[in-house]
C-alpha positions in Angstrom: 21.4 -3.3 21.3 21.1 -1.3 18.4 17.5 0.1 17.3 14.2 -1.2 18.6 12.3 -1.4 15.1 9.5 -3.9 15.0 11.1 -5.9 12.2 14.7 -6.1 14.0 12.8 -7.3 17.3 10.4 -9.6 16.0 13.2 -11.7 14.0 15.4 -11.5 16.9 12.4 -13.3 19.0 11.9 -15.4 16.5 15.6 -16.8 16.0 16.2 -16.5 20.0 14.9 -14.3 22.4 11.5 -15.8 23.1 13.5 -18.2 24.9 16.4 -16.0 26.2 14.0 -13.6 27.5 10.4 -13.9 27.0 9.2 -11.2 29.6 11.3 -9.2 27.8 10.4 -10.2 24.4 6.4 -9.9 25.6 7.2 -6.2 26.4 9.2 -5.5 23.6 6.4 -6.5 21.1 3.5 -4.7 23.0 5.8 -1.5 22.6 5.3 -1.6 18.9 1.1 -2.0 19.5 -0.6 1.3 19.3 -4.0 2.3 21.2 -6.3 0.8 18.5 -4.4 -2.8 19.3 -3.1 -2.7 16.0 0.9 -3.4 15.2 2.8 -0.2 14.0 4.2 -0.5 11.0 8.4 0.9 11.2 8.5 4.0 9.5 9.7 3.4 5.8 9.3 4.2 2.3 6.8 6.9 1.5 5.4 7.4 4.9 5.6 3.4 6.1 2.2 1.6 6.0 1.0 0.3 3.8 3.4 1.2 1.4 5.5 -1.3 3.8 3.7 -4.1 5.6 6.0 -6.3 7.1 4.8 -5.6 10.8 2.8 -8.9 10.8 6.2 -10.4 11.6 5.0 -9.3 15.2 2.7 -12.2 14.6 4.8 -15.0 14.2 7.1 -13.5 17.0 4.3 -13.4 19.5 3.5 -17.0 18.5 6.9 -18.0 19.3 6.7 -16.7 22.5 3.4 -18.5 23.4 5.0 -21.6 22.3 8.2 -21.2 25.0 5.8 -20.1 27.6 2.2 -21.2 27.4 1.2 -18.2 28.9 -2.9 -17.8 28.2 -3.4 -14.2 29.1 0.0 -13.4 26.1 -2.8 -15.7 23.7 -5.8 -13.7 24.3 -4.0 -10.4 23.8 -1.9 -10.9 21.2 -4.6 -12.8 19.5 -6.7 -9.5 19.1 -4.2 -7.3 18.1 -3.2 -9.5 15.2 -6.7 -10.5 14.3 -7.3 -6.4 13.8 -4.0 -5.7 11.9 -4.7 -8.3 9.3 -8.3 -7.0 8.8 -6.8 -3.7 8.3 -4.3 -5.6 5.7 -7.2 -7.1 4.1 -8.3 -3.5 3.1 -5.5 -2.0 2.6 -3.2 -4.5 1.1 -4.0 -7.8 -0.5 -4.6 -8.3 -4.0 -7.6 -10.5 -4.7 -6.1 -11.0 -8.4 -3.1 -12.7 -7.3 -4.0 -13.7 -4.0 -1.0 -12.2 -2.6 -0.1 -9.1 -0.4 1.5 -6.1 -1.4 4.4 -3.8 0.2 7.9 -3.3 0.5 10.7 -6.0 1.1 10.7 -7.1 4.7 14.1 -5.6 6.1 14.7 -4.4 2.7 13.8 -0.7 3.4 15.6 1.2 1.4 13.9 2.1 -1.8 17.1 1.9 -4.4 19.1 -1.0 -2.6 16.8 -3.3 -3.7 14.5 -1.8 -6.6 14.9 0.2 -9.2 15.5 3.8 -9.5 12.3 4.7 -11.4 9.7 2.9 -9.0 8.3 5.6 -6.7 6.7 4.5 -3.2 3.2 3.9 -4.6 5.4 1.6 -7.1 6.9 0.0 -4.4 3.3 -0.5 -2.3 1.7 -1.8 -5.8 5.3 -4.5 -5.7 4.2 -7.9 -4.1 7.7 -9.5 -2.3 8.4 -12.7 -1.4 9.4 -12.4 2.2 6.7 -9.8 3.2 4.0 -12.2 1.4 5.7 -15.3 3.4 5.2 -13.2 6.6 1.9 -12.4 5.9 1.5 -16.0 5.0 2.5 -17.5 8.3 0.8 -14.4 10.3 -2.6 -15.7 9.3 -1.5 -19.3 9.8 -0.8 -18.4 13.4 -3.9 -16.3 13.8 -5.5 -19.5 12.6 -3.7 -22.0 15.2 -4.3 -19.0 18.3 -8.2 -19.0 17.6 -8.3 -22.9 17.3 -6.9 -22.5 20.9 -9.1 -19.8 21.8 -12.3 -21.7 20.1 -13.5 -19.1 17.5 -13.4 -22.1 15.0 -15.0 -19.6 12.2 -12.0 -17.4 12.7 -9.3 -20.1 12.5 -11.0 -21.6 9.0 -11.1 -18.4 7.7 -7.7 -17.3 8.4 -6.3 -21.0 7.3 -7.9 -20.7 4.1 -6.5 -17.1 3.5 -3.0 -18.5 3.8 -3.6 -21.2 1.8 -4.3 -17.9 -1.0 -1.3 -16.3 -0.1 0.6 -19.6 -0.3 -0.8 -20.3 -3.7 -0.6 -17.1 -5.2 3.5 -17.3 -4.0 4.0 -20.0 -5.6 2.1 -19.4 -8.6 3.5 -15.9 -9.3 6.9 -16.2 -7.8 8.2 -19.8 -8.3 10.6 -19.8 -11.0 11.0 -23.6 -12.4 13.7 -22.6 -14.6 15.9 -21.4 -11.6 14.9 -23.9 -9.2 13.9 -21.2 -6.6 11.4 -18.3 -6.1 11.6 -15.0 -7.8 12.2 -11.6 -5.8 9.1 -9.9 -6.0 6.0 -8.8 -9.5 6.3 -4.8 -9.5 5.3 -2.7 -12.4 2.0 -0.5 -12.9 -0.8 -2.4 -14.3 1.0 -5.5 -15.6 3.5 -7.2 -13.1 6.3 -9.0 -14.0 8.9 -10.7 -12.1 12.0 -9.7 -11.0 14.2 -13.1 -11.2 16.5 -11.6 -8.5 16.7 -14.2 -5.4 15.3 -13.1 -2.5 17.5 -14.6 0.5 15.0 -14.0 3.6 12.1 -14.6 1.9 13.6 -18.0 0.0 14.4 -19.3 3.5 11.2 -18.0 5.1 9.6 -20.2 2.5 11.0 -23.3 3.7 10.9 -23.1 6.9 6.8 -21.7 6.8 6.2 -24.7 4.4 5.5 -22.7 1.9 7.9 -25.0 -0.5 7.2 -28.5 -0.6 9.8 -30.6 0.2 11.0 -31.0 -3.5 11.4 -27.3 -4.0 12.6 -26.6 -0.6 15.5 -29.0 -1.4 15.6 -27.0 -4.8 15.6 -23.8 -3.4 18.8 -24.6 -0.7 20.7 -26.4 -3.6 20.2 -23.8 -6.3 19.6 -20.3 -4.7 23.2 -18.2 -5.8 25.3 -18.1 -2.5 28.5 -16.1 -2.7 32.1 -16.6 -1.0 31.2 -14.7 2.4 27.7 -16.2 2.6 24.2 -15.5 1.3 24.0 -11.7 -0.1 20.3 -10.4 0.6 19.9 -10.7 -3.2 21.4 -12.2 -6.3 22.5 -10.8 -8.4 23.4 -7.1 -7.1 22.6 -4.0 -8.3 25.1 -2.0 -10.4 25.9 1.5 -9.1 24.5 1.5 -5.6 26.8 1.0 -2.3 26.7 -1.9 0.1 24.0 -2.2 2.5 21.0 -4.4 1.6 22.7 -4.5 -1.9 26.0 -6.3 -2.5 25.9 -7.4 1.5 25.2 -10.2 4.0 23.1 -10.2 7.0 24.1 -12.4 9.6 20.1 -12.7 10.9 19.2 -13.5 7.1 22.2 -16.0 6.9 20.7 -17.7 10.3 17.2 -17.9 8.5 19.0 -19.5 5.5 20.7 -21.8 7.8 17.3 -23.1 9.7 16.2 -23.7 6.2 19.1 -25.5 5.1 18.5 -28.0 7.7 14.9 -28.5 7.2 15.7 -29.3 4.0 18.7 -31.7 4.6 21.5 -29.7 3.1 24.9 -30.2 5.1 26.7 -28.6 2.8 24.8 -25.7 3.0 24.3 -25.6 6.7 28.1 -25.8 7.3 28.5 -23.0 5.5 26.1 -20.5 7.2 27.7 -21.3 10.5 30.9 -20.5 8.8 29.7 -17.0 7.3 28.3 -16.8 10.7 31.3 -17.3 12.6 33.9 -15.7 10.7 32.7 -12.2 11.0 32.1 -12.4 14.5 35.8 -13.7 15.1 37.1 -11.3 13.1 35.2 -8.2 14.1 35.3 -9.3 17.8 31.6 -8.0 17.6 28.2 -9.1 16.5 28.0 -6.7 13.1 24.6 -5.9 11.4 26.3 -6.8 8.1 29.2 -6.8 6.0 29.8 -6.7 2.0 29.5 -9.6 -0.2 31.8 -9.1 -2.5 34.7 -9.1 0.4 33.5 -10.4 3.9 34.5 -6.6 5.5 32.1 -4.3 7.1 34.0 -1.3 5.8 32.1 0.4 3.2 29.0 -0.4 4.5 26.7 2.6 4.2 25.0 2.0 7.9 26.2 -0.5 10.4 26.5 -1.3 14.0 28.2 -3.4 16.4 26.6 -5.7 19.2 23.1 -6.2 17.0 20.8 -7.8 18.7 19.4 -10.1 15.5 22.8 -10.9 14.3 23.5 -11.8 18.2 20.3 -13.5 18.3 20.7 -15.7 15.2 24.4 -17.4 16.2 22.5 -18.3 19.6 19.4 -19.9 17.5 22.2 -21.6 15.2 23.1 -23.3 18.6 19.9 -23.9 20.1 17.6 -24.6 17.0 20.6 -26.0 14.5 22.4 -28.5 16.6 20.7 -29.3 19.6 17.3 -28.9 16.9 15.1 -27.5 19.9 11.6 -27.0 18.2 9.1 -25.3 20.0 5.6 -26.4 19.0 2.2 -25.5 20.7 2.2 -28.2 23.9 5.6 -29.7 23.7 9.3 -29.2 22.5 10.4 -31.2 20.2 13.9 -32.1 18.9 15.5 -32.0 15.5 19.0 -31.6 15.5 21.8 -31.5 12.6 24.8 -31.5 13.2 27.3 -31.5 10.1 30.2 -34.3 9.5 32.9 -31.6 10.2 31.5 -30.8 13.7 31.2 -34.0 15.0 31.8 -34.5 18.6 29.3 -34.7 21.9 28.1 -31.9 23.3 26.2 -30.6 26.1 23.6 -27.6 26.3 23.1 -27.1 30.6 20.1 -25.1 32.2 17.9 -25.1 28.9 14.8 -23.8 30.3 11.3 -25.0 29.1 8.5 -23.7 31.1 8.6 -25.7 34.2 11.5 -28.0 33.1 15.5 -27.0 33.5 17.1 -29.5 30.6 20.9 -30.9 30.5 21.2 -31.8 27.2 23.8 -34.0 25.0 23.7 -34.7 21.5 26.5 -37.4 20.3 27.5 -37.6 16.9 26.8 -36.1 13.2 23.7 -36.3 11.1 20.3 -35.3 10.9 18.3 -38.6 12.3 18.3 -39.0 16.4 19.4 -43.1 16.5 18.6 -42.6 20.0 16.3 -40.5 22.5 16.6 -41.0 26.7 15.0 -38.8 28.8 16.5 -39.4 32.4 18.2 -42.5 30.7 14.8 -44.0 29.7 14.5 -44.4 25.8 11.8 -41.6 24.7 10.6 -40.1 22.1 12.4 -37.0 20.9 10.1 -34.3 22.6 9.5 -32.9 26.0 6.0 -32.5 27.1 4.8 -28.8 28.4 3.8 -30.6 31.9 7.1 -31.3 32.5 8.7 -30.2 35.7 12.0 -29.6 37.9 15.9 -31.0 36.5 15.9 -34.0 33.7 18.7 -34.8 31.5 18.4 -35.4 27.4 20.5 -37.6 25.8 20.6 -37.7 21.9 22.3 -40.1 19.8 22.5 -39.9 16.1 22.7 -41.7 13.1 26.3 -40.6 11.8 24.9 -40.3 8.2 26.4 -37.8 6.0 24.3 -35.7 4.0 26.5 -33.9 1.5 24.1 -32.2 -0.8 25.1 -29.6 -3.4 25.0 -25.7 -2.9 24.9 -23.1 -5.8 28.0 -21.0 -5.0 28.6 -17.9 -7.4 31.1 -14.9 -8.1 29.3 -11.6 -6.6 28.3 -10.9 -9.7 26.4 -7.3 -10.6 23.1 -6.7 -13.2 23.5 -4.4 -15.6 21.9 -1.2 -15.3 18.5 -0.6 -15.9 17.6 0.6 -19.6 15.8 4.3 -19.7 13.1 4.1 -22.4 11.8 6.7 -24.5 9.0 7.0 -27.6 9.3 8.9 -30.5 6.6 8.2 -33.2 6.0 4.6 -33.2 9.5 3.8 -32.0 11.0 3.0 -28.2 14.5 3.6 -28.1 17.1 3.9 -25.2 20.8 3.9 -24.6 23.0 0.7 -25.0 23.4 -0.5 -21.7 27.3 -1.2 -20.5 28.2 -5.3 -20.8 24.7 -6.0 -22.1 24.6 -8.4 -25.1 20.7 -8.5 -25.7 17.2 -6.3 -24.6 14.0 -8.1 -23.7 11.0 -6.4 -24.9 7.6 -6.9 -23.1 4.3 -5.4 -23.9 1.4 -5.3 -20.5 3.9 -7.6 -18.4 4.7 -10.8 -21.1 7.8 -11.1 -23.1 7.0 -9.7 -26.7 10.4 -10.1 -28.1 14.0 -10.0 -27.9 16.6 -8.2 -29.9 20.5 -7.0 -30.1 19.5 -3.0 -31.1 18.8 -0.6 -29.0 15.7 0.6 -30.5 11.9 -1.5 -31.9 9.2 -0.5 -33.4 5.7 -0.6 -31.2 1.7 -0.9 -32.1 0.6 3.0 -31.2 -2.8 1.9 -32.1 -4.3 0.6 -29.1 -2.9 0.8 -25.4 0.3 -0.9 -24.1 3.0 -0.6 -21.4 6.2 -1.2 -22.6 9.5 -2.6 -20.8 12.8 -3.2 -21.8 15.7 -5.4 -19.7 18.9 -5.4 -20.4 20.8 -9.0 -20.6 24.6 -9.2 -19.9 27.1 -12.5 -21.3 26.7 -14.0 -17.9 22.5 -13.8 -18.6 22.6 -11.5 -15.8 19.2 -9.2 -16.2 18.8 -5.6 -15.2 15.8 -4.5 -13.9 12.8 -3.6 -16.3 12.4 -0.2 -17.3 9.6 2.3 -16.4 6.7 1.2 -17.8 6.1 3.3 -20.9 2.6 4.3 -22.0 1.9 3.8 -25.6 -1.3 4.7 -27.3 -3.1 6.4 -23.7 -4.1 9.5 -25.8 -6.9 7.5 -27.3 -7.7 5.6 -24.1 -7.9 9.0 -21.3 -10.4 10.9 -20.5 -10.0 13.6 -17.7 -11.9 15.0 -14.6 -10.9 17.9 -12.7 -11.9 17.0 -9.2 -12.0 21.3 -8.5 -14.7 20.9 -11.5 -17.5 19.4 -8.9 -15.5 20.2 -5.5 -14.9 23.8 -4.2 -11.0 24.0 -4.9 -8.2 24.5 -2.1 -6.9 28.0 -1.6 -3.5 27.0 -1.5 -0.8 28.8 -3.8 0.6 25.4 -4.5 1.7 25.0 -8.3 2.2 21.9 -11.0 -1.9 21.1 -10.9 -3.7 20.5 -14.0 -6.8 22.0 -14.9 -8.0 25.2 -12.7 -6.8 23.6 -9.1 -6.6 21.0 -6.7 -8.6 19.8 -3.5 -7.8 19.1 -0.4 -8.7 15.6 1.6 -8.0 14.7 5.7 -9.8 13.7 8.3 -12.1 16.4 8.8 -12.2 17.6 4.9 -13.8 16.1 2.0 -13.9 12.8 4.3 -16.0 11.3 1.1 -15.0 12.8 -2.3 -17.8 11.3 -4.8 -16.9 11.1 -8.5 -19.3 10.8 -11.4 -18.3 9.1 -14.0 -19.8 7.9 -17.6 -18.3 4.5 -19.0 -19.4 4.4 -23.1 -18.1 0.6 -23.0 -18.2 -1.8 -20.0 -14.7 -3.2 -19.4 -11.9 -3.7 -16.7 -10.3 -0.5 -15.8 -7.7 0.7 -13.8 -8.1 4.1 -11.4 -5.5 6.1 -9.7 -5.1 9.9 -8.9 -2.9 12.9 -9.3 -1.9 14.2 -5.2 0.9 15.6 -3.5 1.7 14.4 -0.1 4.2 17.2 1.7 3.8 15.8 5.0 7.3 14.1 5.1 10.4 12.7 3.5 10.0 9.8 1.0 11.9 7.5 2.8 10.8 7.4 6.8 8.2 8.8 8.9 4.6 7.4 8.8 1.9 9.9 7.4 1.3 8.2 3.9 -2.5 8.4 3.4 -5.1 5.9 2.5 -8.2 5.9 1.1 -10.9 3.1 -0.1 -12.7 3.3 -3.2 -16.6 2.3 -3.4 -19.1 2.3 -5.3 -22.9 2.4 -3.5 -21.2 0.9 -0.3 -19.2 -1.6 -2.0 -15.7 -2.2 -1.7 -13.7 -1.8 -4.7 -9.8 -1.2 -3.9 -7.4 1.0 -1.6 -5.5 3.7 -2.4 -2.2 4.5 -0.8 -0.6 8.4 -1.2 3.2 7.9 0.0 4.8 11.3 1.6 6.6 12.8 -1.6 8.8 15.1 0.4 8.9 17.5 3.3 7.0 20.6 2.2 6.6 19.5 -1.3 3.3 20.4 -2.0 3.9 21.0 -5.3 5.4 18.1 -6.3 3.0 15.9 -7.8 3.0 12.0 -8.3 0.5 9.3 -9.2 -1.1 7.0 -6.7 -1.4 2.8 -7.2 -3.8 2.3 -9.4 -6.9 0.0 -8.4 -8.4 -2.3 -11.1 -12.6 -2.5 -11.9 -14.8 -3.7 -13.6 -17.7 -1.2 -14.6 -20.8 -1.4 -16.7 -21.5 0.8 -19.9 -23.5 3.9 -18.3 -23.5 6.8 -15.2 -21.4 5.7 -11.9 -20.6 7.3 -8.6 -17.4 6.1 -7.3 -16.3 7.3 -4.1 -13.2 8.2 -2.6 -13.5 7.6 1.3 -11.7 7.3 4.7 -12.6 4.1 6.1 -11.8 2.9 9.6 -8.8 0.5 8.3 -7.2 3.5 6.4 -5.9 4.4 9.5 -1.9 5.0 9.5 0.5 4.5 12.3 0.9 7.8 13.7 -2.6 7.9 15.7 -4.2 11.2 16.7 -1.4 13.0 14.5 -3.5 11.9 11.2 -6.2 15.0 12.1 -3.5 17.3 11.1 -2.6 15.7 8.1 -4.3 16.0 4.8 -3.6 15.4 1.0 -3.9 17.3 -2.4 -6.1 15.7 -5.2 -5.3 17.3 -8.6 -6.7 14.4 -11.3 -7.8 10.9 -11.1 -7.6 8.3 -13.8 -9.5 5.7 -15.2 -7.8 2.9 -17.5 -9.4 0.6 -19.8 -6.5 -2.1 -19.3 -8.9 -4.1 -21.7 -10.8 -1.9 -23.9 -9.1 1.4 -24.6 -10.6 3.9 -22.1 -9.0 6.3 -19.1 -10.3 8.2 -16.6 -8.1 10.8 -15.3 -8.6 13.7 -12.2 -5.9 15.0 -10.3 -6.0 15.4 -6.5 -3.6 16.9 -3.6 -3.7 14.9 -0.3 -2.5 17.0 2.9 
C-alpha cells in the first residue's frame, strides 16, 4: 500500500477510498491527528510545519467521507480538528498582505525538485504555492459547510470569508492572463515574484474547487502544457535535476487533471488523461507512483513504488467519478458522467453502495449531458436522495454530442539554469547561462530591464533586492537568482541579543558579536528587544539563528515563534532545521513586515500556543539559538539586525 503519509491518504480518500473503504478512511485520517486535536503535518522540509502546510488536505478528505456516509459523529469530530488546525495556520502561515497562505508545494516536498537551489527552508516557507493555497481555500469552505450543518453560523460566515480572501489572492497574484493558467508560486524574500511554471495539481484543484471561473477553467485545461505521456508535475522541467517530482508524471495528479478536464468540458483532455493512466498500468503490470515525463518509463526515477494507493485510487476514481459521474454532495448523490466519443458504449456498474442504498448503474452513449435519467425505470432528476434505501437501478442515456476542445501538447522542455549573481562596485554580473539568449533584471520584485549581456549597472544609493532570470530561445524562463541586496549597509542597524540577555555557554561558532542566546519551551520563552526607530515606515524583521535538531529535508522540529508589540500580534517566525547537530550553521528566518512609528519600541519574540510543531511533548527538549535579529526598512532606508540560536 506504500507510505502512509497524511497527504497520500487524503488524496486517495478524495479520489475513491471514501466510498470504497469509508471506515478504513476514517481510521487512517485519525492516525494523523495529535492529542491536541490538530492535524499532523507530514515530516518534510526544514522540520515540517509550517515550512509545509498542506496537512489541510485532511479536511477535504474528511468532508468527502462525511458526504459519502452522513455520519454525524464523524462530522462533529472532524469539525473540531479542522477548526483547531486552521486557527493555528492563521497565526503561523496566513499572509495578510496577499490574502494567501505560506508553505511548500502540496506533495512536491523535495526542495530542489521544484524550487531553485538557493532557497533555504525558511524561503520555502515564505513561498505561496498554487496547490497549497487551493487546499487551504477548500479547507475553509469545508469548515464553513460543516459549521452550517452544526449551527455554528458565526464560524461558517468567518471561514467562508477567509476562503474568499484566499481565492481572491490566488486570482490576483497567481493568475497569468498571457498564458491562460496559474503560476506555480510566489517566491523571493522581501519582494515576491511569480514562478511562471505550471503546477499540475494546483491547476486541477483550482478548477475542481471553483477557484477558477468557467472561462478560466476552460483556459487552464486547454492551455496548460502537457507532454506526450501525460501532464508533468511542473512545466517546464528544471535543468540538472533527476526525475521524481521534476520531469515526471504522477498518476494520482493525472487523475485530478482528468476530473478537472471533465468539469471544464474538454473531451480531448479527458481521453488523454484516461490513456495516460491506463498505459503505464498496463505496461508496468502495477500502479507505479510516478514515471519519467520524457520517456514514459519508471526506470530512472529517484524513488518509486508499486501498488501505490493514490495511483490505484485515481484509476478507480476515474471510472466512478468520470465515466459514471458519481458526485457526492451533503444530502444526495448526483450524477455528471463524461464519456469521450472514443469510449461510447453501454456500461454497467453493479452494487454501488451509497449510504443505505445499493445501486446498479448503467450509462449509455457518449458526451457529458444526460438526455434521460431513470430511477427504477421511471424518469427522475439525476440524483439519489440520501434517504433512499435498498436495491435500485439507475439508467442514464447521454446526448451523444462530442466536445472536441484543444489541449496544449508540448515537447518535454527544460528551463535554463538559474543565474548566480554577484555585486562588484555598482555592477551586478553573472556567468552566461547555457542556451540563454536574454536576461531579465528585477528590482524589488518588479521587472526593471532586459539585456543580452551578463552584467548590469545598478543603483547603490538606496536599498534594493536584485534578481536575474535567464530566458532561452523557446522563451522558457529559469528560476530567478537569489535576491542580491544592494545598499544594505546604509539601511542596517545590528542589535546583538547577548547584549541584553545572558548569553549561552554552548561552544558553538559562526555567530556575530560576543555570543548568542538560547530559547526553548522552558528557556527564554519570551525575549524582549528594545528598538529605537529614527523614521516612521515599513520594516522587515528577521533573525539570524541556528537549529541543529534535524536534517533539512525531514523530521518535525522546525521552531515557531510569534512577534508581538504590547501583546499585539505582528507575525510569525519560522526557524527550520539546518542539519543534524549543525549548531554552527547559521541562517536567517523568514521576515515579518511591520509598520513602526518613529520612537522607542519593545518587540517581543514569544512562544504562543499556536506555535506548537507536530512532535508534541518532544518539543520540550528542542531549542534554537538566536544570534542577531534584523529589521530592514523596505520603504525607508533603515534595518535592524540581531543574531539568534534556536535549539
